[in-house]
C-alpha positions as CSV (number, residue, x, y, z in Angstrom):
1,M,-23.0,-13.3,-7.1
2,K,-25.0,-10.5,-5.6
3,G,-22.9,-7.8,-4.0
4,L,-19.7,-8.6,-5.7
5,S,-19.3,-6.1,-8.5
6,H,-16.3,-7.8,-10.1
7,F,-18.4,-10.8,-11.2
8,D,-21.1,-11.0,-13.9
9,A,-24.4,-12.9,-13.5
10,E,-22.6,-16.1,-14.5
11,G,-19.9,-15.6,-11.9
12,R,-17.2,-14.7,-14.4
13,A,-14.6,-12.0,-13.4
14,R,-15.1,-8.6,-15.1
15,M,-13.8,-5.1,-14.8
16,V,-16.5,-2.9,-13.3
17,D,-17.8,-0.2,-15.6
18,V,-17.2,3.2,-13.8
19,G,-17.8,5.3,-16.9
20,D,-21.0,6.8,-15.8
21,K,-19.9,7.4,-12.1
22,P,-19.3,11.0,-11.1
23,A,-15.7,12.0,-10.4
24,T,-15.3,12.8,-6.7
25,D,-12.4,13.4,-4.3
26,R,-11.1,10.0,-3.0
27,I,-8.5,9.2,-0.4
28,A,-7.3,6.0,1.1
29,V,-4.8,5.3,3.9
30,A,-3.2,1.9,4.4
31,E,-0.6,0.6,6.9
32,G,1.6,-2.4,7.6
33,A,4.9,-3.3,9.2
34,V,8.1,-5.3,8.7
35,R,9.1,-7.0,11.9
36,M,12.8,-7.8,12.2
37,Q,15.7,-8.4,14.7
38,A,16.7,-5.3,16.7
39,A,20.2,-5.5,15.2
40,T,18.7,-5.3,11.7
41,L,16.6,-2.2,12.6
42,A,19.7,-0.6,14.1
43,L,21.6,-1.3,10.9
44,I,18.8,0.4,8.9
45,A,18.6,3.4,11.3
46,A,22.4,3.9,11.1
47,G,22.3,3.8,7.3
48,G,24.7,0.8,7.3
49,A,22.8,-1.5,4.9
50,A,25.1,-2.7,2.1
51,K,22.4,-1.8,-0.5
52,G,22.1,1.8,0.6
53,D,19.3,3.9,2.1
54,V,16.7,1.3,2.9
55,L,13.9,3.7,4.0
56,G,14.5,6.0,1.0
57,A,14.4,3.2,-1.5
58,A,11.3,1.7,0.1
59,R,9.5,5.0,0.0
60,L,10.2,5.4,-3.7
61,A,9.2,1.7,-4.3
62,G,5.9,2.3,-2.5
63,I,5.1,5.4,-4.6
64,M,6.0,3.4,-7.8
65,G,3.8,0.5,-6.6
66,A,0.8,2.7,-6.1
67,K,1.3,4.2,-9.6
68,R,1.4,0.7,-11.2
69,T,-1.4,-1.0,-9.2
70,A,-3.6,-1.5,-12.3
71,E,-0.7,-3.5,-13.9
72,L,-0.5,-5.8,-10.9
73,I,-4.1,-6.3,-9.8
74,P,-6.0,-7.7,-12.7
75,L,-9.4,-5.9,-12.3
76,C,-8.2,-2.5,-11.0
77,H,-8.7,0.6,-13.1
78,P,-5.7,2.7,-14.1
79,L,-6.1,6.0,-12.2
80,A,-4.6,9.4,-12.4
81,L,-3.2,9.8,-8.9
82,A,-3.1,13.2,-7.4
83,R,-1.0,12.3,-4.4
84,V,1.0,9.3,-3.1
85,E,2.7,9.7,0.3
86,V,4.6,6.8,1.9
87,D,5.9,7.1,5.4
88,L,8.3,4.7,7.0
89,A,9.1,4.9,10.7
90,P,11.6,2.7,12.6
91,D,9.9,1.3,15.7
92,P,12.3,-0.2,18.3
93,G,9.3,-1.5,20.2
94,L,8.3,-3.8,17.3
95,P,11.2,-4.1,16.5
96,G,10.8,-3.1,12.9
97,V,9.6,-0.5,10.4
98,R,6.0,0.8,10.4
99,I,4.7,1.8,7.0
100,A,1.8,4.1,6.1
101,A,0.6,5.1,2.7
102,T,-1.9,7.9,1.7
103,V,-3.2,8.0,-1.8
104,R,-5.5,10.7,-3.3
105,T,-7.3,11.1,-6.6
106,R,-10.4,12.8,-8.1
107,G,-12.2,10.2,-10.1
108,P,-15.0,7.6,-10.5
109,T,-13.4,4.9,-8.3
110,G,-11.5,4.6,-5.1
111,V,-7.8,4.3,-4.3
112,E,-7.8,1.6,-1.6
113,M,-5.9,-0.9,-3.8
114,E,-3.3,1.8,-4.6
115,A,-2.7,2.5,-0.9
116,L,-2.5,-1.2,0.0
117,T,-0.1,-1.8,-2.9
118,A,2.1,1.1,-1.9
119,V,2.5,-0.4,1.6
120,A,3.1,-3.9,0.3
121,T,5.7,-2.7,-2.2
122,A,7.5,-0.6,0.4
123,A,7.5,-3.6,2.8
124,L,8.9,-6.0,0.2
125,T,11.6,-3.4,-0.6
126,V,12.7,-3.2,3.1
127,Y,12.9,-7.0,3.1
128,D,14.9,-7.2,-0.1
129,M,17.4,-4.6,1.0
130,V,18.3,-6.3,4.3
131,K,17.5,-10.0,3.7
132,A,21.2,-10.8,3.6
133,V,21.4,-10.1,7.4
134,D,17.9,-11.1,8.5
135,R,15.9,-13.7,6.4
136,G,13.5,-14.2,9.3
137,M,11.8,-10.8,8.8
138,A,8.0,-10.8,8.7
139,I,5.7,-8.5,6.7
140,E,2.6,-8.0,8.9
141,G,-0.7,-6.3,9.3
142,I,-1.2,-4.8,5.9
143,R,-4.6,-3.3,6.0
144,L,-6.8,-0.4,5.0
145,R,-7.2,2.2,7.8
146,L,-9.3,4.8,6.0
147,K,-11.2,5.4,2.8
148,D,-13.3,8.4,1.9
149,G,-15.2,9.6,-1.1
150,G,-17.6,8.1,-3.6
151,A,-21.1,6.8,-3.0
152,S,-20.1,4.7,0.0
153,G,-18.6,7.7,1.8
154,R,-16.2,7.4,4.7
155,W,-15.0,4.2,6.3
156,E,-12.4,4.0,9.1
157,G,-10.8,0.9,10.5
158,R,-10.0,0.2,14.1
159,P,-6.7,1.6,15.4
């Protein structure tokens, strides 16, 4: 399977050997959103959710998700992360919560999966904390916006 580094010549899954790759500065930014009823967003913004501070809990969950990515995604390498930042912003126009995660490291492989996992984990936490009032929420648009570093250099997605 030419071009797919997570498969050997026989098509079996394998963890890529990054042992000989140079350590370089790496960054990845991912984004996503949780769409919900306007009343649910108002509840979150007012701090009225029964389970507590929705955005604060989701921010911490996103950071924890990034740190545990190698335990969740079978072929990811465990990485020493230098920075994980998770931003959650209420957006009445959605209505919902927009989520962005920025992850940095210096190492032999990128942090795209960590940034994506941070967004997904934060989104799932928002859902969990207010599902009692809005089971119809939708987690949407989780995607990579930027990656930089390593042999492939910089990549930016469309806005």
